[in-house]
C-alpha positions in Angstrom: 17.5 7.3 19.4 19.4 6.3 16.2 21.0 3.4 18.0 17.6 2.3 19.3 16.1 2.4 15.8 19.1 0.6 14.3 18.8 -2.3 16.8 15.0 -2.5 16.8 14.5 -5.0 13.9 16.9 -7.5 15.5 15.4 -7.1 18.9 11.9 -7.6 17.4 13.1 -10.6 15.5 14.6 -12.1 18.7 11.3 -11.7 20.5 9.1 -12.7 17.6 8.3 -16.3 18.6 7.9 -15.3 22.2 5.5 -12.5 21.2 3.6 -14.7 18.8 3.0 -17.3 21.6 2.0 -14.6 24.0 -0.5 -13.1 21.6 -2.0 -16.5 20.7 -2.6 -17.0 24.4 -4.0 -13.5 24.7 -6.4 -14.1 21.8 -7.8 -17.3 23.4 -8.4 -15.8 26.8 -8.0 -12.0 27.0 -8.0 -10.6 30.6 -11.1 -8.5 31.4 -8.9 -5.5 32.1 -6.8 -5.7 28.9 -8.2 -2.5 27.3 -7.6 -0.6 30.5 -4.1 -2.0 30.9 -3.2 -1.2 27.3 -4.4 2.4 27.7 -2.3 2.8 30.8 0.8 1.3 29.3 0.3 3.4 26.1 0.0 6.6 28.1 3.0 5.8 30.3 5.2 5.0 27.3 4.2 8.2 25.5 5.0 10.3 28.5 8.6 9.1 28.0 8.7 8.9 24.2 8.6 11.8 21.8 7.7 10.6 18.3 9.6 13.6 16.8 12.9 12.1 18.1 12.2 9.0 16.0 9.6 9.2 13.1 10.7 5.7 12.0 7.2 4.8 11.1 7.2 7.7 8.6 10.6 6.9 7.3 10.1 3.1 6.7 6.4 2.4 6.2 3.4 4.0 4.5 -0.1 4.3 5.9 -3.3 3.1 4.3 -5.3 6.0 2.9 -9.0 5.7 3.3 -11.3 7.6 1.0 -12.1 9.9 3.9 -8.4 10.6 4.3 -8.0 11.4 0.6 -10.9 13.8 0.7 -9.7 15.6 3.8 -6.0 15.8 2.8 -6.7 16.8 -0.8 -9.0 19.6 0.4 -6.3 20.7 2.9 -3.7 20.8 0.0 -6.3 22.6 -2.2 -6.2 19.7 -4.8 -8.9 17.6 -6.3 -8.9 14.1 -4.8 -7.9 12.5 -8.1 -4.9 14.9 -8.4 -3.8 13.9 -4.9 -4.1 10.2 -5.8 -2.2 10.6 -9.0 0.6 12.7 -7.4 1.1 10.8 -4.1 -0.6 7.4 -4.0 -0.6 4.0 -5.7 -2.9 1.0 -5.3 -1.2 -1.9 -3.5 -1.6 -5.7 -3.9 -4.6 -5.6 -1.5 -6.3 -2.9 -3.6 -5.7 -0.2 -1.0 -4.3 3.3 -1.5 -0.8 3.7 -0.1 2.1 6.1 -0.7 4.0 5.8 -3.9 7.3 6.0 -1.9 8.8 6.0 1.6 9.9 7.9 3.5 6.6 9.7 3.6 6.4 12.7 1.2 4.9 14.7 4.0 7.7 14.1 6.5 9.6 17.3 7.1 13.4 17.5 7.8 12.6 18.1 11.4 10.5 14.9 11.7 7.3 16.9 11.7 4.3 15.9 9.6 3.5 18.6 7.0 -0.2 17.5 7.0 -0.4 16.6 10.8 -3.8 18.3 11.3 -5.4 16.2 8.5 -3.1 13.1 8.5 -4.5 9.7 7.6 -6.4 7.8 10.3 -3.7 5.1 10.2 -1.1 7.7 11.2 -3.2 9.3 13.9 -3.8 5.9 15.5 -0.3 4.5 15.1 1.1 2.3 16.8 -2.4 1.2 17.7 -1.4 0.2 21.2 -4.2 2.0 22.9 -6.9 0.4 20.8 -9.9 -1.4 22.2 -9.9 -5.2 21.8 -6.1 -4.9 21.4 -5.8 -8.7 21.2 -7.5 -8.6 17.8 -4.7 -6.8 16.1 -1.8 -9.0 17.3 -0.5 -9.5 13.7 -0.3 -5.8 13.2 1.4 -5.3 16.6 4.0 -8.0 15.7 4.9 -5.9 12.7 4.8 -2.6 14.6 7.3 -3.7 17.3 9.9 -3.9 14.6 9.2 -0.3 13.5 8.2 1.6 16.6 10.4 1.6 19.8 7.4 2.7 21.8 5.3 -0.3 20.6 8.2 -2.6 21.4 8.4 -1.2 25.0 4.6 -1.4 25.5 4.5 -5.0 24.4 7.4 -5.9 26.7 5.7 -4.1 29.6 2.4 -5.8 28.9 4.1 -9.2 29.0 5.6 -8.4 32.4 2.3 -7.2 33.7 0.3 -10.2 32.5 2.7 -13.0 33.5 
């Protein structure tokens, strides 16, 4: 898996223009069965892929923390929301709460999330490849294929299926 993760940014960069054109076409005229196809491809990929072997998303990027996430996680950690914010979060350039640092503070040495049961919505939904109206998040997907081997594989499979 380490080799896959190491090569992923270059592979994603090599496919970037091709993917960008593909998504532009997809946005203009999404197939009627796109949501169903994405669900199927997502499920197939995650039957083969174990996130605990990778955790590259947790090691290289930080999720967005919504107010609901902050409330839920701080309660789980038996902290006041403001304490949680002060200790773990910062406000980014888009005025969103994000982690102060990566890798994620809550990533265990075994690649398990220490707050998995209450993790942020962004983490629970990552890599967003089973999302409805998938074509609307193409910019996010273009970023995610450089982080997540599963997202990369799903996009490659989707391109083959929709040729």
